[in-house]
C-alpha positions, -999 to 999 in steps of 0.1 A, spaced: -301 -380 27 -302 -397 60 -276 -425 62 -301 -450 76 -325 -443 48 -353 -435 73 -372 -403 75 -369 -385 108 -399 -390 131 -422 -364 144 -406 -340 169 -420 -341 203 -429 -307 216 -431 -303 254 -461 -282 262 -457 -259 292 -483 -263 319 -486 -226 325 -488 -196 301 -460 -171 305 -452 -136 293 -465 -131 257 -485 -164 257 -511 -149 281 -542 -138 261 -563 -120 287 -568 -83 286 -567 -78 324 -550 -99 350 -551 -101 388 -514 -97 398 -500 -113 429 -464 -119 440 -436 -104 460 -426 -67 458 -459 -59 440 -490 -41 450 -517 -69 444 -546 -58 422 -560 -59 387 -537 -46 360 -539 -45 322 -518 -72 306 -492 -47 292 -488 -31 326 -483 -65 342 -457 -75 316 -439 -42 321 -437 -47 359 -423 -82 353 -397 -69 328 -386 -42 353 -378 -69 378 -362 -93 352 -388 -119 361 -416 -137 342 -453 -131 343 -469 -166 349 -506 -173 346 -513 -196 376 -551 -196 376 -565 -192 341 -601 -200 350 -604 -171 375 -621 -139 364 -598 -121 356 -570 -147 354 -545 -147 383 -508 -141 373 -477 -141 395 -444 -124 388 -417 -151 394 -386 -166 379 -403 -193 358 -376 -219 360 -375 -217 398 -413 -218 399 -414 -250 379 -386 -265 400 -406 -257 432 -437 -273 418 -418 -305 408 -402 -306 443 -436 -304 460 -450 -331 437 -421 -354 446 -426 -348 483 -463 -356 480 -455 -388 461 -430 -398 487 -456 -393 515 -483 -414 499 -484 -450 511 -482 -477 486 -506 -504 495 -491 -539 492 -514 -569 488 -501 -603 496 -519 -635 486 -523 -667 506 -537 -697 488 -555 -726 504 -570 -758 491 -604 -770 505 -586 -798 523 -558 -778 539 -546 -796 571 -539 -779 605 -501 -776 602 -503 -759 568 -531 -737 582 -510 -726 612 -480 -719 589 -501 -697 566 -516 -678 596 -481 -671 608 -471 -657 574 -503 -636 571 -497 -622 606 -462 -611 595 -476 -595 563 -503 -576 582 -478 -564 609 -457 -550 581 -487 -530 568 -497 -551 538 -532 -562 530 -539 -600 527 -560 -616 501 -567 -652 512 -584 -676 489 -594 -712 486 -588 -726 451 -612 -753 441 -597 -777 416 -619 -802 396 -646 -818 417 -635 -801 450 -660 -773 441 -686 -794 460 -667 -785 493 -677 -748 492 -689 -749 528 -655 -764 539 -637 -735 520 -659 -709 536 -653 -723 571 -616 -724 564 -615 -687 555 -637 -677 585 -614 -697 608 -584 -679 591 -600 -645 598 -608 -655 634 -571 -665 639 -560 -631 627 -587 -609 644 -562 -592 668 -540 -579 640 -565 -576 611 -600 -565 602 -621 -582 575 -626 -560 545 -647 -585 526 -663 -616 538 -657 -649 519 -672 -647 484 -671 -673 456 -660 -661 422 -655 -688 397 -634 -716 412 -620 -693 440 -635 -681 473 -619 -649 484 -614 -632 518 -598 -597 521 -581 -586 553 -565 -552 562 -542 -545 591 -558 -528 621 -545 -493 628 -516 -493 653 -524 -476 686 
């Protein structure tokens, strides 16, 4: 009996993304790879060729007619695919979005301070989400909030482009800015 008096949980089985060797079910396969004459072979012929070279027969395109198989070292093949995926992931840009909050009665000094911060965010490549938060009865100053956001967009027009004009949602009016592409 287990010393912790618990039954063991279900075992996790890692399913391979590709069918290899005896798991391939097709009768005929299109064979590609190095040191091979490309063409259509019966499954047994293809497996025999792979065994002769001490490599694996890997089904890389199961939806093709007939399925496409490659003769490779499977562990090296999986490693190369993971390496390519890591490289692609590293190359993708992560979009950072910074928020800047205003009140409908924001004074000039605070406004200039927030413009300076937004400019720094945009120059570093981040998007900026500026919003005016209306608390309590300040919702009656919607026009003042919209003018404030438009003035904010105008102050940043040399480094940013407007993605979405001021729009009221609930008690907040939003404006989205994205950095202009660098020349």
